[in-house]
C-alpha positions in Angstrom: 0.0 0.0 0.0 2.8 2.4 0.8 4.3 1.9 -2.7 1.2 3.6 -4.1 2.5 6.9 -3.0 6.2 6.5 -2.1 7.3 8.8 -4.9 4.8 11.5 -4.0 6.1 11.4 -0.5 9.7 11.8 -1.7 10.9 8.2 -1.2 12.2 5.3 -3.3 12.0 1.8 -1.9 15.3 0.0 -2.1 14.7 -3.1 0.0 12.2 -5.0 2.2 13.0 -6.5 5.6 11.2 -9.6 7.0 12.1 -12.0 9.8 11.0 -15.0 7.7 14.0 -15.8 5.5 11.7 -17.8 3.1 9.7 -14.7 2.1 9.9 -13.9 -1.6 9.8 -10.3 -2.7 6.6 -9.3 -4.5 8.7 -6.9 -6.5 11.6 -8.7 -8.3 13.8 -5.6 -8.3 13.7 -5.4 -4.5 15.7 -7.7 -2.2 14.3 -9.1 1.0 16.7 -8.6 3.9 16.6 -11.3 6.6 15.7 -9.6 9.9 17.8 -7.3 11.9 21.1 -8.9 10.9 20.2 -8.5 7.2 19.2 -4.9 7.7 22.4 -4.0 9.6 24.5 -5.7 6.8 22.7 -3.8 4.1 23.2 -0.4 5.9 26.9 -1.2 6.5 27.3 -1.9 2.8 25.2 1.1 1.7 26.2 4.0 3.8 24.3 7.3 3.6 20.9 8.6 4.6 18.3 5.8 4.5 14.7 6.0 5.7 12.4 3.2 6.9 8.6 2.7 7.0 6.7 -0.2 8.5 4.0 -2.0 6.5 2.3 -3.9 9.3 -1.3 -3.1 10.3 -4.1 -4.6 12.2 -3.8 -5.5 15.9 0.0 -5.3 15.9 0.6 -1.8 17.2 3.0 -3.0 19.8 5.0 -4.8 17.1 5.0 -1.6 14.9 6.4 0.4 17.8 9.1 -2.1 18.6 10.1 -2.4 15.0 10.2 1.4 14.7 12.5 1.6 17.7 14.7 -1.2 16.3 15.0 0.7 12.9 16.1 3.8 14.7 18.6 1.8 16.7 20.0 0.5 13.4 20.5 4.1 12.2 17.5 4.5 9.9 15.5 7.7 9.8 11.8 7.0 10.3 9.5 8.1 7.5 6.2 9.7 8.2 3.9 9.1 5.2 0.9 11.2 4.1 -0.9 10.2 1.0 -1.4 13.1 -1.4 -5.2 12.7 -1.4 -5.3 12.8 2.5 -6.3 16.0 4.4 -4.2 16.9 7.4 -5.0 20.2 9.0 -2.2 22.7 9.5 -2.9 22.6 13.3 -2.8 18.8 13.5 0.3 17.0 14.7 1.4 13.7 13.2 4.0 11.6 15.1 7.1 10.0 13.7 6.5 6.9 11.6 2.8 7.4 11.3 0.9 6.9 8.0 -2.1 8.8 6.8 -3.5 6.9 3.8 -5.7 7.8 0.8 -8.7 10.1 1.4 -8.2 10.1 5.2 -8.9 13.3 7.2 -7.0 14.5 10.2 -8.7 17.6 11.4 -7.9 20.7 13.5 -5.8 20.3 16.6 -5.8 16.5 16.3 -2.7 14.7 17.6 -1.5 11.5 16.1 1.1 9.4 18.0 4.1 7.5 16.7 3.8 4.4 14.4 0.0 5.0 14.0 -2.1 4.3 10.9 -5.1 6.3 9.8 -6.3 4.1 7.0 -8.2 4.8 3.8 -11.1 7.2 4.1 -10.9 7.2 7.9 -11.8 10.5 9.7 -10.1 11.8 12.9 -12.0 14.9 13.9 -10.9 18.0 15.8 -8.9 17.8 19.1 -8.8 14.0 19.0 -5.7 12.4 20.4 -4.4 9.0 19.2 -1.6 7.3 21.1 1.3 5.3 19.8 0.8 2.2 17.6 -2.9 2.9 17.0 -4.6 1.6 13.8 -7.8 3.4 12.6 -9.1 1.0 9.9 -10.7 2.1 6.6 -13.9 4.1 6.8 -13.8 4.5 10.6 -15.1 7.8 12.0 -13.8 9.4 15.2 -15.8 12.5 16.3 -14.2 15.4 18.1 -12.3 15.5 21.4 -11.7 11.7 21.7 -8.8 10.2 23.5 -7.4 6.9 22.1 -4.8 5.0 24.1 -1.7 3.2 22.8 -2.1 0.1 20.6 -5.9 0.5 20.1 -7.5 -0.9 16.9 -10.6 0.7 15.6 -12.2 -1.6 13.0 -13.5 -0.8 9.5 -16.6 1.5 9.5 -16.7 1.9 13.3 -17.9 5.1 14.8 -16.6 6.6 18.1 -18.8 9.5 19.3 -17.4 12.8 20.7 -15.6 13.0 24.0 -15.2 9.2 24.5 -12.0 7.6 25.8 -10.8 4.3 24.5 -8.2 2.7 26.9 -5.0 1.2 25.6 -4.8 -2.3 24.0 -8.6 -2.2 23.3 -10.4 -3.2 20.1 -13.5 -1.6 18.6 -15.0 -4.2 16.2 -16.0 -3.4 12.6 -19.2 -1.4 12.4 -19.5 -0.8 16.1 -20.8 2.5 17.5 -19.1 3.6 20.7 -21.3 5.9 22.9 -19.3 5.6 26.1 -15.8 5.2 27.4 -14.1 1.8 26.8 -11.7 0.6 29.5 -8.2 -0.7 28.6 -7.7 -4.3 27.3 -11.4 -4.6 26.2 -13.1 -5.6 22.9 -16.4 -4.0 22.1 -18.8 -4.5 19.3 -22.3 -3.9 18.2 -24.7 -0.9 18.1 -24.3 0.5 20.7 -20.9 -1.0 21.3 -20.5 -3.2 24.4 -18.0 -5.7 25.7 -18.5 -9.5 25.7 -18.5 -9.4 29.6 -21.2 -6.8 29.7 -23.4 -9.0 27.4 -23.0 -12.2 29.4 -23.2 -10.7 32.9 -26.0 -8.2 32.5 -28.2 -7.8 35.6 
């Protein structure tokens, strides 16, 4: 997905990195480097300014953050990618290594953490704060003044209403409508959104 707009963002992909040594490159001109050791060898053999971006989404925000820290430790600069069709307000802040994809909107005074993804056609409205390693899936809508903790996943088409707080490591399922705060380490789904525990232990 990032290759769709790498040139517009000012980058050219020169290699891929994967921990699985059997992975075959989807692009014949690009080598696949085997894990951290392969990356360090490549950088030693190709000195100069090199940038890195992470192409891992879904529920793996913690992995994205760990990989980003590893890339920085290897000497890579961390690329922050904004698709040319995305809207990012001049007063919004986008953290290092985050990706704002096609037709997404990040509105006034919004704050996006590090290694966070705002996916295709997702909307992050005014004064909303996203922590590190968050993934807002395609078509999700976050109304204004929302606080999203680290490593949260908001599923495709989900809606979080204004002034809600989603605790870290939580998941909002696809199509859910969140009307109230969600505590950390919780999965909610449905309309209105509720957790599995609240459904099974309702008084």
